[in-house]
A tleap script that builds the chain and sets N, CA, C and O, in Angstrom:
source leaprc.protein.ff14SB
mol = sequence {
  NMET HIE ASP GLN ASN THR ASN HIE SER ALA
  ALA TRP MET ASN PHE THR TYR ALA SER PHE
  ALA LEU SER ALA ALA MET MET ALA GLY GLY
  ILE PHE PHE MET ASP ALA GLY PHE ALA ALA
  LYS GLY PHE TYR SER MET ALA ALA ILE MET
  LEU VAL HIE THR SER ILE THR LEU THR LYS
  THR LEU ARG ASP ASN GLN GLU ALA GLY ARG
  LEU ILE ASN LYS ILE GLU ASP ALA LYS THR
  GLU LYS LEU LEU MET ASP ILE SER ARG LYS
  ASP SER CGLU
}
set mol.1.N position { 2.880 -23.484 49.716 }
set mol.1.CA position { 2.801 -23.473 48.442 }
set mol.1.C position { 3.359 -22.219 48.134 }
set mol.1.O position { 3.318 -21.269 48.917 }
set mol.2.N position { 3.904 -22.180 46.969 }
set mol.2.CA position { 4.133 -20.712 46.296 }
set mol.2.C position { 3.804 -20.407 44.931 }
set mol.2.O position { 3.585 -21.235 44.048 }
set mol.3.N position { 3.782 -19.010 44.813 }
set mol.3.CA position { 2.862 -18.894 43.600 }
set mol.3.C position { 3.907 -18.803 42.555 }
set mol.3.O position { 4.971 -18.312 42.930 }
set mol.4.N position { 3.804 -19.234 41.130 }
set mol.4.CA position { 4.860 -19.198 40.222 }
set mol.4.C position { 4.206 -18.241 39.251 }
set mol.4.O position { 3.006 -18.147 38.993 }
set mol.5.N position { 5.437 -17.399 38.654 }
set mol.5.CA position { 4.883 -16.621 37.564 }
set mol.5.C position { 4.787 -17.194 36.424 }
set mol.5.O position { 5.760 -17.700 35.865 }
set mol.6.N position { 3.332 -17.184 35.828 }
set mol.6.CA position { 3.189 -17.857 34.608 }
set mol.6.C position { 3.155 -17.003 33.079 }
set mol.6.O position { 2.743 -17.406 31.991 }
set mol.7.N position { 3.744 -15.695 33.448 }
set mol.7.CA position { 4.190 -14.891 32.298 }
set mol.7.C position { 5.173 -15.438 31.275 }
set mol.7.O position { 6.344 -15.560 31.635 }
set mol.8.N position { 4.838 -15.768 30.084 }
set mol.8.CA position { 6.043 -16.156 29.222 }
set mol.8.C position { 6.622 -15.072 28.476 }
set mol.8.O position { 6.135 -13.941 28.483 }
set mol.9.N position { 7.653 -15.394 27.833 }
set mol.9.CA position { 8.285 -14.453 26.881 }
set mol.9.C position { 7.874 -14.380 25.786 }
set mol.9.O position { 7.404 -15.432 25.354 }
set mol.10.N position { 7.852 -13.172 24.855 }
set mol.10.CA position { 7.419 -13.319 23.718 }
set mol.10.C position { 8.232 -14.533 22.591 }
set mol.10.O position { 7.752 -15.007 21.561 }
set mol.11.N position { 9.395 -14.768 23.118 }
set mol.11.CA position { 10.183 -15.536 22.353 }
set mol.11.C position { 9.517 -16.975 22.375 }
set mol.11.O position { 9.471 -17.694 21.376 }
set mol.12.N position { 9.091 -17.264 23.411 }
set mol.12.CA position { 8.629 -18.613 24.183 }
set mol.12.C position { 7.465 -18.750 23.121 }
set mol.12.O position { 7.359 -19.557 22.197 }
set mol.13.N position { 6.638 -17.751 23.512 }
set mol.13.CA position { 5.055 -17.665 22.834 }
set mol.13.C position { 5.413 -18.173 21.407 }
set mol.13.O position { 5.137 -19.302 21.001 }
set mol.14.N position { 6.039 -17.243 20.714 }
set mol.14.CA position { 6.487 -17.633 19.261 }
set mol.14.C position { 6.944 -18.711 19.198 }
set mol.14.O position { 6.346 -19.451 18.417 }
set mol.15.N position { 7.995 -19.239 19.836 }
set mol.15.CA position { 8.314 -20.777 19.329 }
set mol.15.C position { 7.266 -21.711 19.358 }
set mol.15.O position { 7.022 -22.435 18.393 }
set mol.16.N position { 6.530 -21.742 20.576 }
set mol.16.CA position { 5.146 -22.819 20.696 }
set mol.16.C position { 4.323 -22.450 19.639 }
set mol.16.O position { 3.677 -23.400 19.197 }
set mol.17.N position { 4.099 -21.206 18.995 }
set mol.17.CA position { 3.197 -21.303 17.985 }
set mol.17.C position { 3.517 -21.770 16.848 }
set mol.17.O position { 2.745 -22.430 16.152 }
set mol.18.N position { 5.208 -21.345 16.405 }
set mol.18.CA position { 5.702 -21.995 15.103 }
set mol.18.C position { 5.772 -23.384 15.581 }
set mol.18.O position { 5.543 -24.200 14.688 }
set mol.19.N position { 6.057 -23.948 16.892 }
set mol.19.CA position { 6.270 -25.686 16.936 }
set mol.19.C position { 4.702 -26.223 16.460 }
set mol.19.O position { 4.582 -27.225 15.756 }
set mol.20.N position { 3.892 -25.676 16.786 }
set mol.20.CA position { 2.350 -26.099 16.359 }
set mol.20.C position { 2.287 -26.154 15.096 }
set mol.20.O position { 2.068 -27.236 14.551 }
set mol.21.N position { 2.483 -24.889 14.298 }
set mol.21.CA position { 2.198 -24.806 12.929 }
set mol.21.C position { 2.957 -25.375 12.112 }
set mol.21.O position { 2.535 -25.635 10.985 }
set mol.22.N position { 4.353 -25.723 12.526 }
set mol.22.CA position { 5.096 -26.868 11.956 }
set mol.22.C position { 4.590 -28.246 11.907 }
set mol.22.O position { 4.560 -28.919 10.876 }
set mol.23.N position { 4.160 -28.672 13.161 }
set mol.23.CA position { 3.817 -29.876 13.504 }
set mol.23.C position { 2.699 -30.345 12.818 }
set mol.23.O position { 2.631 -31.424 12.228 }
set mol.24.N position { 1.523 -29.212 12.944 }
set mol.24.CA position { 0.324 -29.635 11.675 }
set mol.24.C position { 0.603 -29.592 10.371 }
set mol.24.O position { 0.019 -30.366 9.612 }
set mol.25.N position { 1.543 -28.677 9.896 }
set mol.25.CA position { 2.122 -28.677 8.447 }
set mol.25.C position { 2.442 -30.086 8.036 }
set mol.25.O position { 1.970 -30.729 7.098 }
set mol.26.N position { 3.504 -30.498 9.090 }
set mol.26.CA position { 4.315 -31.775 8.744 }
set mol.26.C position { 3.199 -32.897 8.581 }
set mol.26.O position { 3.177 -33.654 7.611 }
set mol.27.N position { 2.188 -32.941 9.715 }
set mol.27.CA position { 1.109 -33.879 9.834 }
set mol.27.C position { 0.125 -33.869 8.380 }
set mol.27.O position { -0.341 -34.887 7.870 }
set mol.28.N position { -0.026 -32.734 7.962 }
set mol.28.CA position { -0.850 -32.639 6.868 }
set mol.28.C position { -0.168 -32.978 5.606 }
set mol.28.O position { -0.597 -33.722 4.724 }
set mol.29.N position { 0.960 -32.331 5.632 }
set mol.29.CA position { 1.769 -32.834 4.288 }
set mol.29.C position { 1.866 -34.413 3.930 }
set mol.29.O position { 1.693 -34.946 2.834 }
set mol.30.N position { 2.323 -35.233 5.659 }
set mol.30.CA position { 2.608 -36.390 5.404 }
set mol.30.C position { 1.232 -37.117 4.642 }
set mol.30.O position { 1.308 -37.691 3.556 }
set mol.31.N position { -0.109 -36.960 5.491 }
set mol.31.CA position { -0.864 -37.528 5.012 }
set mol.31.C position { -1.424 -37.097 3.521 }
set mol.31.O position { -2.111 -37.832 2.812 }
set mol.32.N position { -1.069 -35.990 3.243 }
set mol.32.CA position { -1.964 -35.612 1.680 }
set mol.32.C position { -0.918 -36.273 0.955 }
set mol.32.O position { -1.416 -36.915 0.030 }
set mol.33.N position { 0.615 -36.399 1.012 }
set mol.33.CA position { 1.524 -37.396 0.150 }
set mol.33.C position { 1.622 -38.573 0.537 }
set mol.33.O position { 2.611 -39.095 0.022 }
set mol.34.N position { 0.873 -39.494 1.439 }
set mol.34.CA position { 0.821 -40.666 1.627 }
set mol.34.C position { 0.235 -41.322 0.530 }
set mol.34.O position { -0.713 -40.867 -0.109 }
set mol.35.N position { 0.884 -42.557 0.281 }
set mol.35.CA position { 0.507 -43.683 -0.933 }
set mol.35.C position { -0.710 -44.317 -0.300 }
set mol.35.O position { -0.632 -45.438 0.204 }
set mol.36.N position { -1.900 -43.578 -0.319 }
set mol.36.CA position { -3.198 -44.454 0.174 }
set mol.36.C position { -4.325 -43.915 -0.361 }
set mol.36.O position { -4.410 -42.732 -0.689 }
set mol.37.N position { -5.188 -44.711 -0.466 }
set mol.37.CA position { -6.756 -44.102 -0.989 }
set mol.37.C position { -7.273 -42.843 -0.104 }
set mol.37.O position { -6.724 -42.392 0.901 }
set mol.38.N position { -8.501 -42.376 -0.742 }
set mol.38.CA position { -8.802 -40.959 0.083 }
set mol.38.C position { -9.206 -41.647 1.023 }
set mol.38.O position { -8.523 -41.331 1.997 }
set mol.39.N position { -10.188 -42.687 1.391 }
set mol.39.CA position { -10.580 -42.999 2.821 }
set mol.39.C position { -9.581 -42.967 3.489 }
set mol.39.O position { -9.599 -42.217 4.466 }
set mol.40.N position { -8.540 -43.644 3.249 }
set mol.40.CA position { -7.621 -43.874 4.521 }
set mol.40.C position { -7.096 -42.330 4.837 }
set mol.40.O position { -7.015 -41.835 5.962 }
set mol.41.N position { -6.806 -41.774 3.753 }
set mol.41.CA position { -6.451 -40.298 4.135 }
set mol.41.C position { -7.256 -39.602 5.128 }
set mol.41.O position { -6.840 -39.064 6.155 }
set mol.42.N position { -8.502 -39.674 4.694 }
set mol.42.CA position { -9.580 -39.100 5.480 }
set mol.42.C position { -9.424 -39.551 7.114 }
set mol.42.O position { -9.102 -38.869 8.087 }
set mol.43.N position { -9.754 -40.852 7.013 }
set mol.43.CA position { -9.370 -41.548 8.575 }
set mol.43.C position { -8.162 -40.999 9.029 }
set mol.43.O position { -8.139 -40.531 10.168 }
set mol.44.N position { -7.200 -40.979 8.363 }
set mol.44.CA position { -5.805 -40.350 9.144 }
set mol.44.C position { -5.933 -38.864 9.685 }
set mol.44.O position { -5.454 -38.434 10.734 }
set mol.45.N position { -6.622 -38.228 8.821 }
set mol.45.CA position { -6.996 -36.714 8.694 }
set mol.45.C position { -7.695 -36.201 10.040 }
set mol.45.O position { -7.375 -35.254 10.759 }
set mol.46.N position { -8.893 -37.245 10.178 }
set mol.46.CA position { -9.956 -37.120 11.148 }
set mol.46.C position { -9.382 -37.629 12.623 }
set mol.46.O position { -9.920 -37.253 13.664 }
set mol.47.N position { -8.068 -38.653 12.606 }
set mol.47.CA position { -7.509 -39.006 13.583 }
set mol.47.C position { -6.537 -37.948 14.311 }
set mol.47.O position { -6.481 -37.962 15.541 }
set mol.48.N position { -5.786 -37.048 13.583 }
set mol.48.CA position { -4.947 -36.264 13.858 }
set mol.48.C position { -5.755 -34.862 14.456 }
set mol.48.O position { -5.344 -34.146 15.370 }
set mol.49.N position { -6.836 -34.711 13.786 }
set mol.49.CA position { -7.603 -33.574 14.060 }
set mol.49.C position { -7.852 -33.956 15.652 }
set mol.49.O position { -7.365 -33.203 16.495 }
set mol.50.N position { -8.633 -35.161 16.089 }
set mol.50.CA position { -9.405 -35.604 16.915 }
set mol.50.C position { -8.079 -35.703 18.183 }
set mol.50.O position { -8.376 -35.569 19.370 }
set mol.51.N position { -6.874 -35.909 17.818 }
set mol.51.CA position { -5.803 -36.079 18.792 }
set mol.51.C position { -5.211 -34.863 19.093 }
set mol.51.O position { -4.774 -34.733 20.237 }
set mol.52.N position { -5.070 -33.652 18.061 }
set mol.52.CA position { -5.031 -32.292 18.372 }
set mol.52.C position { -5.912 -31.521 19.756 }
set mol.52.O position { -5.496 -30.882 20.722 }
set mol.53.N position { -7.327 -31.935 19.310 }
set mol.53.CA position { -8.199 -31.321 19.977 }
set mol.53.C position { -8.368 -31.835 21.213 }
set mol.53.O position { -9.028 -31.124 21.971 }
set mol.54.N position { -7.847 -33.171 21.774 }
set mol.54.CA position { -8.221 -33.739 22.943 }
set mol.54.C position { -7.031 -33.489 23.572 }
set mol.54.O position { -6.998 -33.416 24.800 }
set mol.55.N position { -5.914 -33.328 22.811 }
set mol.55.CA position { -4.660 -32.846 23.436 }
set mol.55.C position { -4.879 -31.592 24.459 }
set mol.55.O position { -4.579 -31.509 25.650 }
set mol.56.N position { -5.505 -30.641 23.590 }
set mol.56.CA position { -5.928 -29.134 24.010 }
set mol.56.C position { -6.909 -29.608 25.065 }
set mol.56.O position { -6.656 -29.138 26.174 }
set mol.57.N position { -7.860 -30.337 25.023 }
set mol.57.CA position { -8.651 -30.266 26.268 }
set mol.57.C position { -8.529 -30.839 27.269 }
set mol.57.O position { -9.320 -30.601 28.182 }
set mol.58.N position { -7.352 -31.918 27.452 }
set mol.58.CA position { -6.718 -32.509 28.448 }
set mol.58.C position { -5.797 -31.477 29.301 }
set mol.58.O position { -5.872 -31.328 30.521 }
set mol.59.N position { -4.713 -30.636 28.223 }
set mol.59.CA position { -4.181 -29.486 28.884 }
set mol.59.C position { -5.122 -28.538 29.787 }
set mol.59.O position { -4.955 -28.175 30.952 }
set mol.60.N position { -6.121 -28.265 28.920 }
set mol.60.CA position { -7.031 -27.129 29.728 }
set mol.60.C position { -7.613 -27.960 30.975 }
set mol.60.O position { -7.605 -27.369 32.055 }
set mol.61.N position { -8.016 -29.008 30.944 }
set mol.61.CA position { -8.552 -29.633 31.981 }
set mol.61.C position { -7.810 -29.566 33.443 }
set mol.61.O position { -8.182 -29.154 34.541 }
set mol.62.N position { -6.641 -30.131 32.984 }
set mol.62.CA position { -5.802 -30.399 33.991 }
set mol.62.C position { -5.009 -28.985 34.464 }
set mol.62.O position { -4.454 -28.827 35.551 }
set mol.63.N position { -5.080 -28.195 33.590 }
set mol.63.CA position { -4.641 -26.711 34.392 }
set mol.63.C position { -5.859 -26.259 34.967 }
set mol.63.O position { -5.741 -25.569 35.979 }
set mol.64.N position { -6.932 -26.480 34.573 }
set mol.64.CA position { -8.303 -25.883 35.307 }
set mol.64.C position { -8.458 -26.500 36.999 }
set mol.64.O position { -9.009 -25.957 37.956 }
set mol.65.N position { -7.811 -27.706 36.927 }
set mol.65.CA position { -7.858 -28.598 38.370 }
set mol.65.C position { -7.020 -28.062 39.031 }
set mol.65.O position { -7.286 -27.819 40.208 }
set mol.66.N position { -5.644 -27.678 38.447 }
set mol.66.CA position { -4.425 -27.115 39.255 }
set mol.66.C position { -4.910 -25.727 39.842 }
set mol.66.O position { -4.751 -25.560 41.051 }
set mol.67.N position { -5.618 -24.491 38.923 }
set mol.67.CA position { -5.886 -23.587 39.426 }
set mol.67.C position { -7.033 -23.640 40.403 }
set mol.67.O position { -7.035 -22.720 41.221 }
set mol.68.N position { -8.154 -24.651 40.505 }
set mol.68.CA position { -9.085 -24.586 41.616 }
set mol.68.C position { -8.670 -25.277 42.747 }
set mol.68.O position { -9.401 -25.284 43.738 }
set mol.69.N position { -7.332 -26.008 42.747 }
set mol.69.CA position { -6.908 -26.372 43.927 }
set mol.69.C position { -6.248 -25.328 44.462 }
set mol.69.O position { -6.082 -25.310 45.682 }
set mol.70.N position { -5.701 -24.161 43.564 }
set mol.70.CA position { -4.632 -23.080 44.439 }
set mol.70.C position { -6.042 -22.083 45.023 }
set mol.70.O position { -5.951 -21.547 46.127 }
set mol.71.N position { -6.954 -21.958 44.413 }
set mol.71.CA position { -8.100 -21.492 45.131 }
set mol.71.C position { -8.367 -21.892 46.146 }
set mol.71.O position { -8.334 -21.165 47.138 }
set mol.72.N position { -8.779 -23.428 46.205 }
set mol.72.CA position { -9.017 -23.656 47.729 }
set mol.72.C position { -8.184 -23.676 48.777 }
set mol.72.O position { -8.597 -23.654 49.937 }
set mol.73.N position { -6.608 -23.730 48.372 }
set mol.73.CA position { -5.955 -23.645 49.383 }
set mol.73.C position { -5.847 -22.521 49.900 }
set mol.73.O position { -5.623 -22.317 51.093 }
set mol.74.N position { -6.036 -21.478 48.825 }
set mol.74.CA position { -6.093 -19.795 49.726 }
set mol.74.C position { -7.113 -19.837 50.348 }
set mol.74.O position { -7.147 -19.012 51.261 }
set mol.75.N position { -8.243 -20.644 50.216 }
set mol.75.CA position { -9.211 -20.324 50.921 }
set mol.75.C position { -9.073 -20.866 52.248 }
set mol.75.O position { -9.464 -20.212 53.215 }
set mol.76.N position { -8.467 -22.189 52.401 }
set mol.76.CA position { -8.310 -22.951 53.804 }
set mol.76.C position { -7.304 -21.946 54.530 }
set mol.76.O position { -7.576 -21.281 55.530 }
set mol.77.N position { -5.889 -21.963 53.727 }
set mol.77.CA position { -5.165 -21.091 54.298 }
set mol.77.C position { -5.649 -19.409 54.833 }
set mol.77.O position { -4.964 -18.896 55.718 }
set mol.78.N position { -6.653 -18.746 54.341 }
set mol.78.CA position { -7.054 -17.671 54.817 }
set mol.78.C position { -8.029 -18.111 56.382 }
set mol.78.O position { -7.907 -17.566 57.479 }
set mol.79.N position { -8.869 -19.127 56.050 }
set mol.79.CA position { -9.751 -19.318 57.241 }
set mol.79.C position { -8.747 -19.812 58.432 }
set mol.79.O position { -9.199 -19.718 59.573 }
set mol.80.N position { -7.586 -20.268 58.291 }
set mol.80.CA position { -6.601 -20.913 59.209 }
set mol.80.C position { -6.236 -19.719 59.575 }
set mol.80.O position { -6.787 -19.466 60.646 }
set mol.81.N position { -5.408 -18.633 59.126 }
set mol.81.CA position { -5.052 -17.331 59.509 }
set mol.81.C position { -5.908 -16.733 60.556 }
set mol.81.O position { -5.501 -16.313 61.639 }
set mol.82.N position { -7.452 -16.730 60.028 }
set mol.82.CA position { -8.165 -15.877 60.833 }
set mol.82.C position { -8.519 -16.868 62.164 }
set mol.82.O position { -8.808 -16.263 63.196 }
set mol.83.N position { -8.517 -18.023 62.200 }
set mol.83.CA position { -8.852 -18.842 63.379 }
set mol.83.C position { -7.736 -18.379 64.329 }
set mol.83.O position { -7.949 -17.978 65.473 }
set mol.84.N position { -6.206 -18.495 63.602 }
set mol.84.CA position { -5.315 -18.333 64.628 }
set mol.84.C position { -5.297 -16.969 65.129 }
set mol.84.O position { -4.655 -16.739 66.154 }
set mol.85.N position { -5.872 -16.107 64.581 }
set mol.85.CA position { -5.560 -14.493 64.815 }
set mol.85.C position { -6.771 -14.331 65.918 }
set mol.85.O position { -6.512 -13.694 66.939 }
set mol.86.N position { -7.912 -14.815 65.767 }
set mol.86.CA position { -9.188 -15.131 66.858 }
set mol.86.C position { -8.698 -15.560 68.105 }
set mol.86.O position { -9.078 -14.961 69.111 }
set mol.87.N position { -7.705 -16.755 68.224 }
set mol.87.CA position { -7.283 -17.476 69.345 }
set mol.87.C position { -6.173 -16.282 69.804 }
set mol.87.O position { -6.187 -15.988 70.999 }
set mol.88.N position { -5.293 -15.636 69.001 }
set mol.88.CA position { -4.586 -14.787 69.516 }
set mol.88.C position { -5.066 -13.912 70.468 }
set mol.88.O position { -4.691 -13.675 71.616 }
set mol.89.N position { -6.030 -13.439 69.738 }
set mol.89.CA position { -6.706 -12.192 70.656 }
set mol.89.C position { -7.015 -12.558 71.820 }
set mol.89.O position { -6.738 -11.951 72.855 }
set mol.90.N position { -7.702 -13.733 71.708 }
set mol.90.CA position { -8.151 -14.116 73.169 }
set mol.90.C position { -7.321 -14.566 74.015 }
set mol.90.O position { -7.625 -14.531 75.207 }
set mol.91.N position { -6.285 -15.007 73.667 }
set mol.91.CA position { -5.205 -15.109 74.810 }
set mol.91.C position { -4.694 -14.069 75.424 }
set mol.91.O position { -4.536 -14.061 76.645 }
set mol.92.N position { -4.360 -13.023 74.611 }
set mol.92.CA position { -3.907 -11.601 75.096 }
set mol.92.C position { -5.059 -10.922 75.803 }
set mol.92.O position { -4.622 -10.019 76.517 }
set mol.93.N position { -6.159 -11.017 75.851 }
set mol.93.CA position { -6.959 -10.243 76.728 }
set mol.93.C position { -7.123 -10.705 77.971 }
set mol.93.O position { -7.807 -10.075 78.778 }
savepdb mol mol.pdb
quit
């Protein structure tokens, strides 16, 4: 397993923030100018907010699981290395 550099450039961060802001504005504009009643617009607004919220939550959960797996793998690798070192020392005695 190799460690990946997760530092993103400022340009990429700005792009992602701008993309999110633009998509949220387009969704809000689409709902606002939709030819529907207030109740329908409210329903679509709540659905859009819930979709954004659950997308963020799902992304965070997947990332947390991956990070936890990395930590467990590092601990297992350290235990294996220590065991091999102990065996190597006993063989050299």
